[in-house]
N, C-alpha and C positions, 0 to 999 in steps of 0.2 A: 413631207414636212412633219407629219405625225410620227413617222418612223424615226426621224432624227431626234425628235423630242423624247421618244421612248428609249432610244439608245443612250441619250444624255442622262435620263433618269436612272437607267440601270448601271451606269458607269460607277465603279466603286469610288467612294470618297476616302482616299487614302489619308488625307489630313485628319479626318475624324477618327479613322481607325487607329492611327498612330497615337493620337491623344488619349483614346480609350485604353490602349495597351500600356502607354506610359503611366497613366493614372492608376491602372490596376497594379502595375509593377511597384510603384511608389507605395500604394496602400498595403500591398503584400509585404514589402520590406519593413514598413513600420509595425505591422502586426508581428512579424518575426522578431523585431527588436524588442517589442513588448513581451513576447513569450520568453525570450532568452535574457531578460533584464537582470542585472545584478540587484540584490536586495540587501538591506541593512541587517546588522546583527542586533536583535532585540535584547540579547543578554549582555550588552556592554562589553563585548569582546571575549567573554568566557565560553560561550557555547557555540558560536558561529551561526550564520544565517540558517533559518529553517525554511526551505523552499516548499516543503510538503503542505504547508497550510496556506499557501498563496493561491489566489485565483488565476487561472491561465498562466502557468509558470512552468518552465522546463524543470525536470527533476534535478539537474545539476547545472552548475555554472559553466557556460560554454566559452572557453577562451583559447581553444586550439589554434595553433599557428598554421597547421595544414589540415586539409579535408574539412574545412569550415562549411557548415550547411549553406546551401546556395543562397537562400533568402537572407540569412544572417550576414553573409558576405556582401550582398547587395545593400543591406541596411547599414553596414559599416562604411561602405563607399559613399552612400547617400549622406550619412551624418557627418563624416569627415569632410566630404566635398562641400556641402552647404555651409558648414561652420567655417571652414578655411576661407572660402570665397568671401563670405560676409565679413569675417574678422579682418582679412587683409585689405579689403576695400575700405573698411572703416579706419583701420590703423594708418593707412597711407593716404587717405583722402582728408581725414580729420586732422592729421598731423604728419609726422615723419618717423619712419621705422628703418633703422640701419643696423645691419650685422657686419661687423668688421671681418672682411674677407682676407684672412691671413693664413699662415701655415697651420695654426691650430684648428681653424675652422675647416680647412680642407682635409685635415686628418679626421675630424669628426665626420665629415661627409663620406669619406672612404670607409670608415668603420660602420656607418649606417648601411652602406650598400654592400659591404663584403666583410663578413667575419667567419671564423670557423663554424662549422655546423653545430647548432645548439649552444653557441656561445652568446650570452646575453650582453647587452649594453646598458649601463646605468649612467644617466646624467644627473648631476646635482647642481642646484643654483640657489641664489638668494631669492627671497620671496617679498616683493615690494608692493603688491596689491592683490585683491581678491580676483582680479581679472588676468593675472599672469599666465594662467592656463585656462582658456586657449589664447589669450591676447598676445603673449610673447611666443609661446611654443608653436603656435600655428604659423608663425612667420619666419622660422629659422631654416627651413628647408626649401630648396628650389621647387617650383610647381610640379615638375614631372615626377619628383620623388614624393612630395607631401600628399598627393592625391591617391597614392597607393597605400591602402591600409597595412600591408605587410611591412612597409618601411616606417610607418608612423609610430609614435610613442604610445605606451600605455601609461596612464597617470592614476593617481589616487586623489579622492576628494572626500572631505569629511562628510560622513553619512547624515549629519544633522543639516547640511546644506543641500547636497545633491541627491540624497536617497531617503529623505524623510517621508513619513506616512502621509503628509499633506499633498505631496506631489502625485499626480496621476501616474499610473503605470506606464503609459505611453511616453511620458517625459523621462522617467527613469530609463526606459528602453532606449530613447534617443541618446541620452547621456552615455549609457553603457555601450551603445553601438559606436560612439565616438572614442571607444577604447579607454574608458575611465571606470575604475572600481571604487567601492566605498572603503573607508577606513574609520575606525572608531577612535576619536581623539580622547586621550587620557587612559586608554585601555592597555597601554604598554605594548611591548614587542612580542608577547606570546599569544596575541590574539589571532583567531582563525583568518581574519580578513588580511592580515599581513602575509600569512601563509599562501592565501590565494594569489596575492600579488607576486610572491616569491616564485611561484610555479611558472609565471611568465618569463622570469629571468632564466629559469631552468630549461625552457624550451627555445631560448635564443632570441627573445624579443627585446626591444628597446623599452626600458622603463625609466620614467623621470620622477625624481623625488625632490621635494623642498624640505631639506633636513632641519631648517630652523623650527619647523612645526607650527608656523603661523606667519602672519605678515608683520614685517618690521621695516620701517622707513627711516633707517639710520645710515650714516656714512659707511659703516661696515655691517657685519652680521649682527642679528639680534638673537634672542633666545633666553635671556636672563631677566628675572624679576627686578633686578637692581638697575636695569637700563631704562633710559627715558622712553616713555610711551608704552611701557609694559602693561599698565593697567592691571597689575597683579598676575599677568601671564608669565610663562617661562619657568626656567629652573631656578630654584632658590639658592643654589650653591654654584659659584663659578668653578669650583673644583670638578664639577661634572661636565664642564664644557658647554658650549652654546648649542651644539647640534644634537639632535635626537639619535639614539643608537640603533634604530631600526635599519638604517642604511648599512651599518656595520654588520648586522645579522644577515642581510641579503647577500653581502659580499662574502662573508666568512664561510657560509654553508652552501654556497652555490656548487653544483656538481662539476661545473667548469668555471674557472676564474673569469668573471665578467670584465669587460672593458669599462673603465670608469673615466668619464669626461666631465670636468666642471665648466660651467659658464656663468657669467654674471650679467646683469642688465640694470639699467637705470632709466627713469622717466615715467614709469607707470604710476608713480605716486602722484603725479599731477592730474591723473584721470580719476583716481579714487583715493583721495588723501586721508590720512589718519589724524585723529586728535592727538596732539603731542603729549598729552597726559594719560588719557584713558586708553589710547590705542584703538579706539573704535573707528571703523571706516565709514565714510560717507560718500555717496555718489555726487558727482559735480566737480568741475574743474575750474581752475583760475588761470593757469598758464597753458600755453599750447602743448599738445601732446608730442613729445620728442623722445623717442625710445632708442637707446644704444645697447647693443648686445655684443659681448666679446667672449670668446672661448679661451679656456686655459689648456695647459698641457695635460696629457693623460696621466692618471694617478695609478700607482702600483702598491700592492700590499703583501706581496709574497713573503717578504722578510718577517712581517708581523705574524702572519699565519704559520709560517714554518717554525718560528720561535715558540709559538703557543703549542704546536703539535709535538715538538721535541720534548716539551715538559709534561703535557697532558694527554698525549695520544692523538690519533687521527680524528679530525672533526667529522661529525655526522653530516650528511648532505640531504637536502630536500630534492624532490624530483618533480617532473612535469605532469605526473599522472593525477587525474581528478581525485579528490579526497573528500567524501561526504561523511567520513567517520567522526562521530561526536567525541571520540577519545583521542583527538589529534594532539592533545597536550602531552601525551606520554613521550612523544618524540620531539615535538616542536618546542617545548619549554626549554629555556636556557639555564645553564649552571652559572654559579658565581664567577668561575674562571672564564667562561665564555663572555659574560658581561664585561669583564676587564678587556678582553680582546676587542669587543665592539667599541668600547670607549677609545682604545688606541686607534682603531680605524677611523672613527669619527673625528678624533683629534687631528689626524693627518689631513683629512678632508677640510676641516676647519682652518688649518694653517694656510692651505692654498686658496680656499674660497674666500677667506677674510681679505687676503691681499688683493685678489682679483676683484672682489666686490668694491673695496675701497678705491682701487685705481679706476674702475669703470665709473663710479659716482663722481670722482674728481674729473675724469675725462669728459663726462657728460656736462658737468658744470662749466668747464672751460670752453667747450664747444658752444654752449648757450651764451656765455659771456662774449665770445668772439664772433657770434652770429655765424657759426659754422654749419648751419643746417640748410643752406640754400639749395642743395641738390638732393631732394628726397628720392628714395627708391620708389618706383611706380608700383602700385599694388599688384599689377599683373606680371611683374618681373620675377 
């Protein structure tokens, strides 16, 4: 009897061991996310982030597509996995989330899964709430794809929201591990933070952009001060177009022409509505959360770029190599002629995205009016 008790006492407790190993793995991953965290640019876009004066911070921004440090790879899987599960459970339990599964959507999936080596993918969409990413972006891929960081999107978030000095480093690390980089609003398209984002396109990643440069809950695209709900935001002249030109710069100077796919969505405005005059967002909803997403046809810009190069010479290109050089402006800053090219690229995106956004908002309104939301997609689908 005593021998039996002794054997039972010495038997390994595998459940306890597994919990300890899992706990240590999660803790190590979070520490890695903290160490490799993106940081804001204190110079307002002029100087670029200075990682040398940060406590417990890697010497350079780590965004490699291949040969990612093991713990950082685990941190990305953890951040993307937890966020995706939570968001999709919320979006499809609290309401309805529907992606129109048509030829354009299938083309998008094929491009996500298979492009030429080092060819980037840029998606552009309207921006209808502060929660669009991850709220919408986390739900547009099938599960088996979205939980793999190598297929997931990289996004940008205003540094005043996601990477400000008030947030603890571990929170910034978690956001960064979710494949999000900071951008300095109002700093223009020659800022170092946009160059950091461009390098992701150069190494063949999927990068998502909200080219309106802010949240606009209008039937079509926003972006102008003269539009309802601007609250003084946006461009002062309609001649400049509604969309920011940064996306044009990403496309024009990529070493390999990226694939560009637009999509539009409607319904997130019921979760975080805007004041119709000031444009300020507030949390809280009045109507049920019903989100509709529709993809558009792939966009091409070869003709615009070739016309520019015939007149001004071959465009310079950025690369995927890390760049901590404080003199990045010498190559990265754009000429007046290049600004005109960016404007033309943004105008073409605007033409397509305006129509797509307007149609999706109308389709969403009609489905709501017809009570066409009886069959929501399950959160685990």
